[in-house]
Every structure is written in C-alpha cells, then in structure tokens.
TORPA-4810 file (N, C-alpha, C, O; in nm, 3 decimals):
<nodes>
NODE_1_0.083_-0.119_0.000_0.000_0.000_0.000_0.087_0.124_0.000_0.191_0.128_0.065_M
NODE_2_0.043_0.226_-0.073_0.117_0.351_-0.077_0.122_0.415_0.061_0.022_0.414_0.134_S
NODE_3_0.238_0.470_0.099_0.253_0.538_0.227_0.260_0.689_0.210_0.305_0.760_0.299_R
NODE_4_0.214_0.738_0.094_0.215_0.881_0.070_0.111_0.914_-0.036_0.057_0.825_-0.102_S
NODE_5_0.084_1.043_-0.052_0.002_1.091_-0.163_0.064_1.219_-0.216_0.133_1.290_-0.143_F
NODE_6_0.040_1.248_-0.343_0.101_1.364_-0.406_-0.007_1.456_-0.461_-0.077_1.421_-0.556_T
NODE_7_-0.020_1.573_-0.400_-0.115_1.674_-0.447_-0.055_1.747_-0.567_0.067_1.751_-0.584_L
NODE_8_-0.143_1.806_-0.649_-0.096_1.864_-0.775_-0.011_1.989_-0.756_0.076_2.018_-0.838_V
NODE_9_-0.034_2.065_-0.647_0.048_2.184_-0.622_0.032_2.229_-0.478_-0.047_2.171_-0.403_D
NODE_10_0.107_2.332_-0.439_0.103_2.379_-0.301_-0.025_2.454_-0.268_-0.059_2.470_-0.150_S
NODE_11_-0.098_2.501_-0.369_-0.228_2.563_-0.342_-0.325_2.460_-0.286_-0.398_2.487_-0.191_L
NODE_12_-0.325_2.339_-0.346_-0.407_2.231_-0.293_-0.361_2.192_-0.154_-0.443_2.161_-0.068_A
NODE_13_-0.230_2.193_-0.132_-0.176_2.162_0.000_-0.224_2.264_0.103_-0.257_2.228_0.216_L
NODE_14_-0.229_2.392_0.063_-0.279_2.495_0.153_-0.426_2.475_0.187_-0.466_2.496_0.301_G
NODE_15_-0.506_2.435_0.088_-0.648_2.407_0.113_-0.664_2.291_0.211_-0.748_2.296_0.300_D
NODE_16_-0.582_2.187_0.193_-0.588_2.073_0.284_-0.548_2.115_0.425_-0.607_2.070_0.524_L
NODE_17_-0.449_2.199_0.434_-0.402_2.248_0.565_-0.515_2.321_0.638_-0.537_2.299_0.757_H
NODE_18_-0.586_2.407_0.568_-0.696_2.482_0.630_-0.808_2.387_0.673_-0.862_2.401_0.782_V
NODE_19_-0.841_2.291_0.587_-0.948_2.197_0.618_-0.915_2.114_0.742_-0.998_2.097_0.830_F
NODE_20_-0.794_2.062_0.748_-0.754_1.980_0.862_-0.749_2.063_0.991_-0.785_2.013_1.098_L
NODE_21_-0.705_2.187_0.980_-0.701_2.274_1.098_-0.840_2.299_1.154_-0.860_2.299_1.275_G
NODE_22_-0.936_2.319_1.065_-1.075_2.340_1.111_-1.130_2.211_1.171_-1.200_2.215_1.273_R
NODE_23_-1.100_2.098_1.108_-1.147_1.970_1.160_-1.090_1.943_1.299_-1.160_1.890_1.386_A
NODE_24_-0.964_1.979_1.320_-0.899_1.956_1.450_-0.968_2.037_1.560_-0.977_1.991_1.674_L
NODE_25_-1.015_2.157_1.526_-1.084_2.238_1.627_-1.219_2.178_1.665_-1.268_2.200_1.776_R
NODE_26_-1.280_2.102_1.572_-1.409_2.038_1.601_-1.388_1.914_1.686_-1.457_1.894_1.785_V
NODE_27_-1.292_1.828_1.646_-1.265_1.704_1.719_-1.122_1.660_1.692_-1.082_1.641_1.577_E
NODE_28_-1.046_1.643_1.798_-0.906_1.601_1.786_-0.904_1.448_1.775_-0.865_1.379_1.869_D
NODE_29_-0.946_1.398_1.659_-0.959_1.254_1.640_-0.886_1.206_1.517_-0.767_1.229_1.500_G
NODE_30_-0.961_1.139_1.430_-0.901_1.076_1.313_-0.957_1.135_1.185_-1.059_1.203_1.184_S
NODE_31_-0.887_1.108_1.076_-0.929_1.148_0.943_-0.918_1.027_0.852_-0.822_0.951_0.861_V
NODE_32_-1.016_1.009_0.765_-1.012_0.897_0.671_-0.973_0.949_0.534_-1.031_1.046_0.484_R
NODE_33_-0.874_0.885_0.473_-0.824_0.924_0.342_-0.848_0.809_0.244_-0.806_0.696_0.268_L
NODE_34_-0.915_0.840_0.134_-0.939_0.740_0.030_-0.886_0.797_-0.101_-0.934_0.900_-0.149_I
NODE_35_-0.788_0.729_-0.160_-0.727_0.775_-0.285_-0.756_0.675_-0.396_-0.753_0.554_-0.375_A
NODE_36_-0.784_0.729_-0.516_-0.807_0.645_-0.631_-0.855_0.727_-0.749_-0.926_0.826_-0.730_G
NODE_37_-0.817_0.688_-0.870_-0.859_0.755_-0.993_-0.826_0.903_-0.993_-0.903_0.985_-1.044_S
NODE_38_-0.711_0.939_-0.937_-0.666_1.077_-0.940_-0.733_1.169_-0.840_-0.720_1.291_-0.850_G
NODE_39_-0.806_1.112_-0.743_-0.877_1.194_-0.644_-0.844_1.144_-0.504_-0.840_1.023_-0.479_V
NODE_40_-0.821_1.238_-0.413_-0.807_1.207_-0.272_-0.929_1.260_-0.199_-0.954_1.381_-0.198_L
NODE_41_-1.007_1.170_-0.138_-1.124_1.208_-0.057_-1.082_1.211_0.089_-1.029_1.114_0.141_A
NODE_42_-1.108_1.323_0.155_-1.067_1.342_0.294_-1.194_1.359_0.379_-1.264_1.460_0.367_V
NODE_43_-1.222_1.260_0.464_-1.341_1.260_0.549_-1.301_1.290_0.693_-1.202_1.237_0.744_Y
NODE_44_-1.380_1.375_0.759_-1.364_1.399_0.902_-1.501_1.387_0.969_-1.604_1.414_0.907_V
NODE_45_-1.501_1.346_1.095_-1.627_1.329_1.168_-1.655_1.453_1.253_-1.569_1.501_1.325_A
NODE_46_-1.778_1.502_1.242_-1.821_1.614_1.325_-1.912_1.565_1.438_-1.908_1.617_1.549_V
NODE_47_-1.994_1.465_1.407_-2.085_1.407_1.506_-2.104_1.260_1.471_-2.121_1.226_1.354_L
NODE_48_-2.102_1.174_1.571_-2.125_1.032_1.545_-2.170_0.964_1.673_-2.134_1.008_1.782_H
NODE_49_-2.250_0.857_1.662_-2.299_0.789_1.782_-2.188_0.717_1.856_-2.090_0.671_1.797_P
NODE_50_-2.205_0.709_1.987_-2.112_0.637_2.073_-2.192_0.528_2.144_-2.263_0.557_2.240_V
NODE_51_-2.180_0.405_2.098_-2.256_0.296_2.159_-2.385_0.269_2.085_-2.433_0.352_2.008_G
NODE_52_-2.441_0.152_2.109_-2.560_0.106_2.037_-2.685_0.186_2.070_-2.774_0.198_1.986_L
NODE_53_-2.693_0.242_2.189_-2.814_0.313_2.231_-2.810_0.462_2.196_-2.908_0.534_2.219_L
NODE_54_-2.701_0.507_2.143_-2.687_0.649_2.105_-2.757_0.672_1.972_-2.721_0.610_1.871_D
NODE_55_-2.857_0.758_1.970_-2.935_0.783_1.849_-2.882_0.900_1.766_-2.950_0.946_1.674_E
NODE_56_-2.763_0.947_1.797_-2.705_1.057_1.720_-2.686_1.017_1.574_-2.650_0.903_1.545_S
NODE_57_-2.711_1.109_1.482_-2.677_1.081_1.342_-2.525_1.087_1.325_-2.455_1.146_1.408_P
NODE_58_-2.476_1.028_1.219_-2.336_1.044_1.180_-2.326_1.162_1.085_-2.393_1.164_0.981_T
NODE_59_-2.244_1.259_1.118_-2.227_1.379_1.035_-2.079_1.389_0.997_-1.993_1.404_1.084_V
NODE_60_-2.052_1.381_0.868_-1.915_1.384_0.818_-1.892_1.506_0.729_-1.983_1.551_0.659_L
NODE_61_-1.771_1.557_0.732_-1.729_1.659_0.637_-1.640_1.595_0.532_-1.561_1.505_0.563_G
NODE_62_-1.651_1.640_0.408_-1.573_1.582_0.297_-1.518_1.691_0.208_-1.591_1.778_0.161_L
NODE_63_-1.387_1.684_0.184_-1.322_1.763_0.081_-1.249_1.668_-0.013_-1.196_1.566_0.031_R
NODE_64_-1.247_1.701_-0.140_-1.173_1.620_-0.237_-1.061_1.704_-0.300_-1.074_1.825_-0.318_T
NODE_65_-0.951_1.634_-0.333_-0.832_1.700_-0.388_-0.779_1.618_-0.504_-0.781_1.495_-0.500_F
NODE_66_-0.731_1.685_-0.607_-0.668_1.616_-0.719_-0.530_1.569_-0.678_-0.452_1.644_-0.618_A
NODE_67_-0.499_1.444_-0.712_-0.367_1.389_-0.683_-0.311_1.326_-0.810_-0.385_1.294_-0.903_V
NODE_68_-0.180_1.310_-0.813_-0.118_1.243_-0.927_-0.153_1.095_-0.922_-0.194_1.044_-0.819_T
NODE_69_-0.136_1.028_-1.034_-0.167_0.885_-1.041_-0.082_0.807_-0.942_0.040_0.824_-0.938_S
NODE_70_-0.145_0.723_-0.864_-0.073_0.646_-0.763_-0.157_0.526_-0.722_-0.271_0.510_-0.765_Q
NODE_71_-0.098_0.441_-0.638_-0.169_0.323_-0.589_-0.286_0.365_-0.500_-0.269_0.449_-0.412_E
NODE_72_-0.406_0.309_-0.521_-0.520_0.343_-0.436_-0.495_0.301_-0.291_-0.422_0.206_-0.264_P
NODE_73_-0.557_0.373_-0.198_-0.551_0.333_-0.057_-0.673_0.387_0.016_-0.740_0.479_-0.030_F
NODE_74_-0.700_0.328_0.131_-0.809_0.369_0.220_-0.756_0.353_0.362_-0.747_0.240_0.411_D
NODE_75_-0.721_0.464_0.427_-0.658_0.457_0.559_-0.725_0.555_0.655_-0.789_0.652_0.614_V
NODE_76_-0.708_0.527_0.784_-0.753_0.618_0.890_-0.629_0.655_0.972_-0.559_0.569_1.024_V
NODE_77_-0.603_0.786_0.982_-0.484_0.834_1.052_-0.523_0.947_1.148_-0.630_1.006_1.131_V
NODE_78_-0.439_0.977_1.247_-0.469_1.088_1.338_-0.467_1.222_1.263_-0.374_1.250_1.188_P
NODE_79_-0.570_1.301_1.283_-0.577_1.428_1.211_-0.463_1.521_1.253_-0.410_1.594_1.170_V
NODE_80_-0.426_1.519_1.380_-0.317_1.607_1.427_-0.184_1.569_1.362_-0.107_1.657_1.323_R
NODE_81_-0.157_1.440_1.352_-0.031_1.395_1.291_-0.025_1.432_1.143_0.079_1.476_1.093_S
NODE_82_-0.137_1.414_1.073_-0.139_1.450_0.931_-0.123_1.600_0.913_-0.052_1.644_0.823_L
NODE_83_-0.188_1.677_0.999_-0.176_1.823_0.990_-0.031_1.867_1.008_0.014_1.957_0.937_L
NODE_84_0.042_1.807_1.101_0.181_1.843_1.123_0.266_1.813_0.999_0.355_1.890_0.965_M
NODE_85_0.237_1.701_0.933_0.313_1.667_0.811_0.280_1.763_0.698_0.368_1.801_0.621_R
NODE_86_0.154_1.801_0.688_0.115_1.898_0.585_0.181_2.033_0.611_0.228_2.098_0.517_V
NODE_87_0.186_2.074_0.736_0.250_2.201_0.770_0.398_2.202_0.732_0.449_2.301_0.680_E
NODE_88_0.465_2.090_0.758_0.605_2.080_0.722_0.627_2.092_0.573_0.721_2.159_0.529_G
NODE_89_0.542_2.027_0.494_0.555_2.034_0.349_0.515_2.171_0.296_0.569_2.218_0.195_Q
NODE_90_0.422_2.236_0.362_0.377_2.368_0.318_0.490_2.470_0.328_0.506_2.554_0.239_L
NODE_91_0.567_2.464_0.432_0.680_2.555_0.449_0.783_2.533_0.338_0.841_2.629_0.287_E
NODE_92_0.805_2.408_0.301_0.906_2.377_0.199_0.856_2.404_0.058_0.937_2.420_-0.034_A
NODE_93_0.724_2.408_0.038_0.668_2.419_-0.096_0.638_2.562_-0.139_0.600_2.583_-0.254_A
NODE_94_0.653_2.659_-0.051_0.614_2.796_-0.083_0.688_2.853_-0.203_0.635_2.940_-0.272_N
NODE_95_0.809_2.806_-0.229_0.888_2.861_-0.339_0.857_2.796_-0.473_0.907_2.839_-0.577_S
NODE_96_0.774_2.692_-0.472_0.743_2.620_-0.596_0.594_2.589_-0.600_0.553_2.474_-0.586_A
NODE_97_0.513_2.694_-0.620_0.368_2.682_-0.612_0.313_2.581_-0.710_0.222_2.505_-0.677_V
NODE_98_0.367_2.578_-0.832_0.310_2.495_-0.938_0.359_2.350_-0.936_0.315_2.269_-1.017_A
NODE_99_0.450_2.319_-0.846_0.507_2.185_-0.842_0.423_2.090_-0.757_0.367_2.132_-0.656_E
NODE_100_0.412_1.962_-0.797_0.343_1.863_-0.712_0.411_1.851_-0.576_0.532_1.871_-0.563_P
NODE_101_0.331_1.819_-0.475_0.383_1.809_-0.339_0.343_1.674_-0.280_0.226_1.638_-0.280_V
NODE_102_0.441_1.600_-0.230_0.416_1.468_-0.172_0.411_1.477_-0.020_0.497_1.537_0.044_T
NODE_103_0.307_1.415_0.037_0.290_1.411_0.182_0.295_1.266_0.227_0.219_1.182_0.178_V
NODE_104_0.383_1.237_0.321_0.392_1.101_0.377_0.280_1.079_0.479_0.248_1.169_0.558_N
NODE_105_0.220_0.961_0.477_0.111_0.930_0.568_0.164_0.897_0.708_0.267_0.830_0.720_L
NODE_106_0.095_0.941_0.813_0.129_0.895_0.948_0.092_0.748_0.963_0.028_0.689_0.876_P
NODE_107_0.131_0.690_1.075_0.091_0.554_1.104_-0.061_0.547_1.121_-0.123_0.637_1.177_L
NODE_108_-0.118_0.439_1.072_-0.263_0.421_1.083_-0.303_0.398_1.228_-0.224_0.355_1.311_E
NODE_109_-0.431_0.428_1.255_-0.487_0.403_1.387_-0.599_0.300_1.373_-0.647_0.274_1.263_V
NODE_110_-0.640_0.243_1.486_-0.754_0.153_1.484_-0.873_0.229_1.428_-0.901_0.342_1.471_A
NODE_111_-0.943_0.169_1.334_-1.051_0.238_1.265_-1.156_0.289_1.363_-1.207_0.214_1.446_S
NODE_112_-1.187_0.418_1.352_-1.296_0.474_1.430_-1.428_0.417_1.379_-1.438_0.381_1.262_A
NODE_113_-1.527_0.410_1.464_-1.656_0.351_1.425_-1.717_0.422_1.306_-1.776_0.358_1.219_S
NODE_114_-1.703_0.554_1.300_-1.765_0.628_1.191_-1.696_0.599_1.057_-1.757_0.613_0.951_W
NODE_115_-1.568_0.560_1.063_-1.493_0.535_0.940_-1.525_0.399_0.879_-1.479_0.368_0.769_A
NODE_116_-1.603_0.318_0.949_-1.637_0.186_0.899_-1.755_0.190_0.802_-1.788_0.089_0.740_A
NODE_117_-1.818_0.305_0.789_-1.932_0.319_0.697_-1.894_0.415_0.586_-1.819_0.511_0.607_I
NODE_118_-1.946_0.389_0.467_-1.912_0.473_0.352_-2.039_0.523_0.285_-2.131_0.445_0.261_S
NODE_119_-2.045_0.652_0.253_-2.160_0.704_0.179_-2.168_0.639_0.042_-2.066_0.599_-0.013_P
NODE_120_-2.288_0.628_-0.014_-2.300_0.569_-0.148_-2.236_0.658_-0.254_-2.235_0.780_-0.240_P
NODE_121_-2.185_0.598_-0.359_-2.125_0.675_-0.468_-2.228_0.719_-0.571_-2.207_0.814_-0.645_R
NODE_122_-2.341_0.649_-0.574_-2.445_0.682_-0.672_-2.582_0.673_-0.608_-2.595_0.650_-0.488_G
NODE_123_-2.684_0.692_-0.690_-2.821_0.682_-0.643_-2.872_0.806_-0.572_-2.977_0.802_-0.508_G
NODE_124_-2.799_0.918_-0.583_-2.843_1.041_-0.517_-2.951_1.109_-0.600_-2.940_1.117_-0.722_W
NODE_125_-3.055_1.158_-0.534_-3.155_1.238_-0.604_-3.171_1.372_-0.532_-3.162_1.380_-0.410_H
NODE_126_-3.195_1.476_-0.612_-3.198_1.612_-0.558_-3.325_1.640_-0.479_-3.434_1.596_-0.517_A
NODE_127_-3.309_1.713_-0.369_-3.420_1.761_-0.289_-3.423_1.914_-0.296_-3.342_1.975_-0.366_L
NODE_128_-3.516_1.973_-0.226_-3.525_2.119_-0.222_-3.395_2.175_-0.163_-3.355_2.135_-0.054_E
NODE_129_-3.331_2.268_-0.232_-3.205_2.323_-0.178_-3.231_2.412_-0.057_-3.345_2.453_-0.032_P
NODE_130_-3.126_2.441_0.018_-3.135_2.536_0.127_-3.033_2.646_0.101_-2.979_2.656_-0.009_T
NODE_131_-3.007_2.729_0.200_-2.916_2.842_0.178_-2.812_2.848_0.288_-2.829_2.793_0.397_S
NODE_132_-2.703_2.918_0.257_-2.597_2.937_0.356_-2.650_3.015_0.476_-2.608_2.990_0.589_A
NODE_133_-2.741_3.109_0.453_-2.793_3.191_0.562_-2.874_3.107_0.661_-2.862_3.126_0.782_E
NODE_134_-2.955_3.015_0.609_-3.035_2.928_0.697_-2.944_2.841_0.782_-2.962_2.832_0.903_V
NODE_135_-2.845_2.778_0.719_-2.755_2.690_0.793_-2.673_2.767_0.894_-2.651_2.720_1.006_L
NODE_136_-2.628_2.885_0.857_-2.548_2.966_0.949_-2.630_3.004_1.072_-2.579_3.000_1.184_D
NODE_137_-2.756_3.042_1.052_-2.842_3.080_1.164_-2.865_2.961_1.258_-2.862_2.977_1.380_A
NODE_138_-2.889_2.843_1.200_-2.911_2.723_1.281_-2.785_2.690_1.361_-2.792_2.657_1.479_V
NODE_139_-2.669_2.697_1.295_-2.543_2.665_1.362_-2.514_2.762_1.476_-2.476_2.720_1.585_A
NODE_140_-2.532_2.892_1.453_-2.503_2.992_1.556_-2.595_2.973_1.676_-2.551_2.982_1.791_R
NODE_141_-2.724_2.946_1.650_-2.819_2.925_1.760_-2.781_2.800_1.838_-2.789_2.799_1.961_A
NODE_142_-2.741_2.694_1.769_-2.702_2.571_1.836_-2.577_2.587_1.919_-2.568_2.535_2.030_G
NODE_143_-2.479_2.659_1.866_-2.355_2.684_1.940_-2.385_2.758_2.070_-2.330_2.724_2.175_I
NODE_144_-2.473_2.858_2.064_-2.511_2.932_2.186_-2.583_2.841_2.284_-2.561_2.849_2.405_D
NODE_145_-2.671_2.754_2.233_-2.746_2.664_2.319_-2.653_2.563_2.388_-2.668_2.536_2.507_E
NODE_146_-2.558_2.509_2.313_-2.462_2.415_2.371_-2.381_2.484_2.480_-2.361_2.428_2.588_V
NODE_147_-2.334_2.605_2.453_-2.253_2.678_2.551_-2.331_2.706_2.678_-2.275_2.700_2.788_A
NODE_148_-2.460_2.736_2.665_-2.544_2.764_2.781_-2.574_2.638_2.861_-2.580_2.641_2.984_T
NODE_149_-2.593_2.527_2.790_-2.635_2.402_2.854_-2.521_2.326_2.920_-2.546_2.240_3.005_A
NODE_150_-2.396_2.355_2.883_-2.283_2.279_2.935_-2.193_2.369_3.019_-2.116_2.448_2.964_I
NODE_151_-2.203_2.359_3.151_-2.115_2.439_3.237_-1.970_2.393_3.226_-1.944_2.281_3.182_P
NODE_152_-1.878_2.476_3.265_-1.737_2.441_3.265_-1.713_2.324_3.361_-1.765_2.322_3.473_T
NODE_153_-1.634_2.227_3.316_-1.602_2.114_3.402_-1.700_2.000_3.394_-1.689_1.904_3.471_G
NODE_154_-1.797_2.008_3.304_-1.896_1.901_3.289_-1.830_1.775_3.234_-1.741_1.784_3.150_T
NODE_155_-1.874_1.658_3.280_-1.817_1.532_3.236_-1.840_1.505_3.089_-1.934_1.556_3.029_G
NODE_156_-1.752_1.423_3.032_-1.754_1.396_2.888_-1.885_1.333_2.843_-1.936_1.368_2.736_E
NODE_157_-1.940_1.240_2.922_-2.064_1.172_2.882_-2.179_1.270_2.875_-2.261_1.264_2.783_Q
NODE_158_-2.187_1.361_2.971_-2.295_1.461_2.970_-2.277_1.556_2.854_-2.375_1.594_2.789_I
NODE_159_-2.153_1.596_2.828_-2.126_1.685_2.714_-2.172_1.620_2.584_-2.237_1.684_2.502_V
NODE_160_-2.140_1.492_2.566_-2.180_1.423_2.444_-2.331_1.414_2.433_-2.387_1.434_2.326_H
NODE_161_-2.398_1.384_2.545_-2.544_1.372_2.541_-2.611_1.504_2.504_-2.705_1.507_2.425_R
NODE_162_-2.562_1.613_2.562_-2.621_1.745_2.533_-2.596_1.783_2.386_-2.687_1.828_2.317_V
NODE_163_-2.472_1.763_2.340_-2.441_1.796_2.201_-2.523_1.711_2.105_-2.571_1.760_2.003_R
NODE_164_-2.539_1.582_2.137_-2.616_1.493_2.050_-2.762_1.536_2.043_-2.824_1.533_1.936_S
NODE_165_-2.816_1.576_2.158_-2.956_1.618_2.160_-2.977_1.745_2.078_-3.072_1.754_2.000_E
NODE_166_-2.889_1.842_2.095_-2.904_1.970_2.025_-2.875_1.955_1.876_-2.953_2.001_1.793_I
NODE_167_-2.763_1.891_1.841_-2.725_1.880_1.701_-2.801_1.771_1.627_-2.798_1.765_1.504_W
NODE_168_-2.870_1.683_1.701_-2.949_1.579_1.637_-3.088_1.624_1.597_-3.156_1.555_1.520_G
NODE_169_-3.132_1.739_1.649_-3.266_1.788_1.615_-3.271_1.833_1.469_-3.178_1.897_1.420_R
NODE_170_-3.382_1.799_1.397_-3.391_1.841_1.257_-3.410_1.991_1.244_-3.468_2.057_1.330_P
NODE_171_-3.361_2.043_1.134_-3.382_2.185_1.101_-3.529_2.207_1.067_-3.589_2.125_0.998_I
NODE_172_-3.586_2.315_1.114_-3.726_2.345_1.085_-3.750_2.353_0.935_-3.684_2.430_0.864_T
NODE_173_-3.845_2.273_0.888_-3.876_2.272_0.745_-3.790_2.178_0.664_-3.808_2.167_0.543_G
NODE_174_-3.695_2.110_0.730_-3.608_2.014_0.659_-3.580_1.897_0.753_-3.473_1.889_0.814_A
NODE_175_-3.677_1.807_0.764_-3.669_1.698_0.861_-3.551_1.604_0.838_-3.509_1.534_0.930_D
NODE_176_-3.498_1.602_0.716_-3.388_1.510_0.686_-3.251_1.571_0.715_-3.149_1.506_0.694_N
NODE_177_-3.248_1.697_0.762_-3.121_1.764_0.790_-3.113_1.799_0.938_-3.186_1.888_0.983_I
NODE_178_-3.026_1.733_1.015_-3.012_1.769_1.156_-2.929_1.896_1.171_-2.854_1.934_1.082_P
NODE_179_-2.944_1.959_1.287_-2.867_2.080_1.314_-2.718_2.058_1.306_-2.643_2.150_1.276_G
NODE_180_-2.674_1.934_1.333_-2.532_1.904_1.327_-2.474_1.923_1.188_-2.355_1.950_1.174_G
NODE_181_-2.557_1.908_1.084_-2.510_1.931_0.948_-2.479_2.079_0.927_-2.382_2.114_0.860_A
NODE_182_-2.562_2.165_0.985_-2.537_2.309_0.977_-2.409_2.344_1.052_-2.328_2.424_1.005_A
NODE_183_-2.392_2.284_1.171_-2.271_2.306_1.249_-2.147_2.263_1.171_-2.045_2.333_1.172_F
NODE_184_-2.155_2.149_1.104_-2.041_2.101_1.024_-2.010_2.197_0.911_-1.893_2.229_0.887_A
NODE_185_-2.112_2.243_0.842_-2.091_2.332_0.727_-2.025_2.462_0.770_-1.938_2.513_0.699_A
NODE_186_-2.065_2.516_0.885_-2.005_2.640_0.935_-1.863_2.615_0.988_-1.770_2.687_0.953_V
NODE_187_-1.848_2.511_1.071_-1.719_2.485_1.135_-1.609_2.451_1.036_-1.493_2.485_1.057_S
NODE_188_-1.646_2.383_0.927_-1.546_2.340_0.828_-1.527_2.441_0.715_-1.451_2.416_0.622_L
NODE_189_-1.597_2.554_0.723_-1.577_2.661_0.625_-1.639_2.634_0.490_-1.586_2.680_0.388_G
NODE_190_-1.750_2.562_0.487_-1.811_2.526_0.359_-1.913_2.628_0.308_-1.963_2.616_0.197_F
NODE_191_-1.944_2.730_0.390_-2.048_2.825_0.352_-1.988_2.959_0.312_-1.895_3.008_0.375_L
NODE_192_-2.044_3.017_0.207_-2.010_3.152_0.166_-2.137_3.234_0.155_-2.242_3.180_0.120_G
NODE_193_-2.130_3.361_0.184_-2.249_3.445_0.183_-2.318_3.439_0.046_-2.256_3.463_-0.057_E
NODE_194_-2.446_3.406_0.049_-2.525_3.400_-0.074_-2.507_3.273_-0.154_-2.572_3.255_-0.257_G
NODE_195_-2.419_3.183_-0.109_-2.397_3.058_-0.183_-2.517_2.965_-0.169_-2.571_2.949_-0.060_D
NODE_196_-2.560_2.904_-0.280_-2.665_2.802_-0.269_-2.608_2.675_-0.208_-2.489_2.647_-0.220_P
NODE_197_-2.694_2.600_-0.142_-2.655_2.471_-0.083_-2.746_2.364_-0.142_-2.865_2.357_-0.109_V
NODE_198_-2.690_2.281_-0.229_-2.768_2.173_-0.289_-2.786_2.060_-0.187_-2.697_2.032_-0.107_A
NODE_199_-2.902_1.997_-0.191_-2.933_1.889_-0.098_-2.971_1.765_-0.178_-3.053_1.771_-0.270_V
NODE_200_-2.910_1.653_-0.143_-2.937_1.526_-0.211_-2.964_1.417_-0.107_-2.925_1.429_0.010_Y
NODE_201_-3.030_1.312_-0.152_-3.060_1.201_-0.063_-3.040_1.068_-0.135_-3.068_1.055_-0.254_E
NODE_202_-2.989_0.969_-0.059_-2.975_0.833_-0.110_-2.992_0.737_0.007_-2.902_0.724_0.090_S
NODE_203_-3.106_0.670_0.015_-3.134_0.582_0.127_-3.131_0.660_0.258_-3.196_0.764_0.268_G
NODE_204_-3.056_0.612_0.358_-3.049_0.682_0.486_-2.953_0.800_0.487_-2.935_0.865_0.590_P
NODE_205_-2.891_0.828_0.373_-2.791_0.935_0.365_-2.850_1.063_0.306_-2.931_1.058_0.214_W
NODE_206_-2.807_1.177_0.360_-2.837_1.308_0.303_-2.704_1.379_0.281_-2.613_1.370_0.364_T
NODE_207_-2.693_1.451_0.169_-2.570_1.523_0.137_-2.599_1.670_0.110_-2.687_1.703_0.031_R
NODE_208_-2.525_1.756_0.177_-2.530_1.900_0.151_-2.403_1.937_0.076_-2.293_1.907_0.121_L
NODE_209_-2.418_2.001_-0.039_-2.303_2.029_-0.124_-2.295_2.178_-0.157_-2.392_2.238_-0.203_T
NODE_210_-2.177_2.235_-0.134_-2.147_2.371_-0.179_-2.019_2.363_-0.262_-1.960_2.256_-0.275_T
NODE_211_-1.977_2.475_-0.318_-1.855_2.475_-0.397_-1.731_2.458_-0.308_-1.621_2.439_-0.359_K
NODE_212_-1.749_2.464_-0.176_-1.636_2.452_-0.083_-1.623_2.314_-0.020_-1.520_2.283_0.040_R
NODE_213_-1.726_2.230_-0.032_-1.717_2.098_0.029_-1.853_2.033_0.046_-1.954_2.086_-0.001_G
NODE_214_-1.854_1.918_0.113_-1.975_1.840_0.130_-1.993_1.803_0.277_-1.896_1.776_0.348_H
NODE_215_-2.118_1.802_0.321_-2.154_1.747_0.451_-2.243_1.626_0.426_-2.342_1.636_0.353_V
NODE_216_-2.209_1.513_0.485_-2.283_1.389_0.467_-2.343_1.346_0.600_-2.275_1.344_0.702_L
NODE_217_-2.471_1.310_0.596_-2.543_1.272_0.717_-2.603_1.133_0.698_-2.670_1.106_0.598_V
NODE_218_-2.578_1.047_0.793_-2.642_0.915_0.794_-2.731_0.906_0.917_-2.683_0.914_1.031_K
NODE_219_-2.860_0.889_0.894_-2.954_0.878_1.003_-2.953_0.735_1.059_-2.929_0.639_0.986_R
NODE_220_-2.977_0.723_1.190_-2.986_0.592_1.250_-3.108_0.518_1.197_-3.207_0.580_1.158_R
NODE_221_-3.100_0.384_1.195_-3.205_0.302_1.133_-3.343_0.329_1.192_-3.442_0.329_1.119_A
NODE_222_-3.350_0.353_1.326_-3.482_0.372_1.387_-3.529_0.517_1.379_-3.632_0.552_1.437_W
NODE_223_-3.454_0.601_1.308_-3.498_0.741_1.293_-3.530_0.773_1.149_-3.533_0.890_1.110_S
NODE_224_-3.555_0.669_1.067_-3.576_0.693_0.926_-3.719_0.734_0.892_-3.744_0.785_0.783_L
NODE_225_-3.811_0.714_0.981_-3.948_0.753_0.953_-3.955_0.904_0.936_-3.900_0.978_1.018_A
NODE_226_-4.022_0.949_0.831_-4.025_1.092_0.803_-4.167_1.137_0.781_-4.191_1.255_0.755_R
</nodes>
C-alpha cells in the first residue's frame, strides 16, 4: 500500500491544511483518506454515535483534492499527525507553487466507528435546496445553546449527550437535515455568503453540497421515519 500521496500543487496543499485545521478544532480525532482515480477524498467526523443506544446521526465533512496517479488506498490516521506533516511540506513548498507536493502518511490508527461506513457513490436524487444563511443561523443558535447548557467542568458523557440532543434535532422545514449538518458546514468553512446549498438524498444518507465541500449525514435506522 502507498505510504504517501502527491497533491498537484502547493495551493491544494494549503487548502488541505486549512481543512484539517478546522477539523482539528471540532474534534481532535481521526481522518479517513481514500485515494483512487486521481482523487483524494478526505473525510472527518463532526458528530457520530457512541454505543448502540446512542441515536445521534453520523455527520461527516468531505473535501476532495486532485492527486497524481498512484496506488489506491483507504486509511484512517490521526488528524493532528497528518496536519503536522502537511505544515512541514507547506513551508518547503512555498517557493514552488506549481510543483506537485508529496505528503507522507502517518501511522494508521484503529478504525474509528464512523470510518467503517461509507456514503454511497451513486443513487443520489436532488431535494429542495437550502441556503448558507439558513444553515449559518441554525449553527449559531445551536452553538449558543450548547454553551449555555454545558457548564465548565462538565463530564464527557454529559457533554456528548447534550451535544447529540441539540445537534441531532432536525432543522425546521427540513426533517432530513439535523442541526449538526449546519454546524459542520459552518465549522469546516463550507459556507459563503449568498452561496446556494444543494441537498441530495440516497437511502439513509443526506448530502449538503457547496462549492467549498460536502456534509454527509447518515440517520440511525430507527430514525428513518419521516
């Protein structure tokens, strides 16, 4: 298996650096990298269930990057370790913007539960679009609610339960989109003022797509009734 990937230039490397930095602020966990057919798909988890009784949806952020032809791979690595390697290459690549840049992969980690599921590649059908303004308002309100509901020093289990309850609630007028999707879109920098947000669905999955990235939501099996 390949132990590295090569982005087409340092501009793409800079985009990856920004994306990983934002992901790290949301959760200091893992990142899933899938390379093949000249594309590197980078998945990060914003919200995911912990345990069988947790009804939280799985909310993932996705950015794709063009890479040079190489051996396909599918790995899960620590986001902090990958970010450090990208930072090191970014400093060295500033003088050669148009040149391809190779990043060595960190050691793999035990697969996170969210990384064991993959969104479908096809079968998506379009739904009513939403807007950046709607998602931004939902995210800001949720962030304030979480901050109010969780005092300093609260235990991890209670924090997760409160966040799951708030971010798991559907957006008003869009039952298939939980508030956590809005939080992901804002936190990962996928929204621009006035940008349209396309919405697609495939089975239990919903996808929000902007020109800056994708948010993917998988609803739990017992929450599929709409």
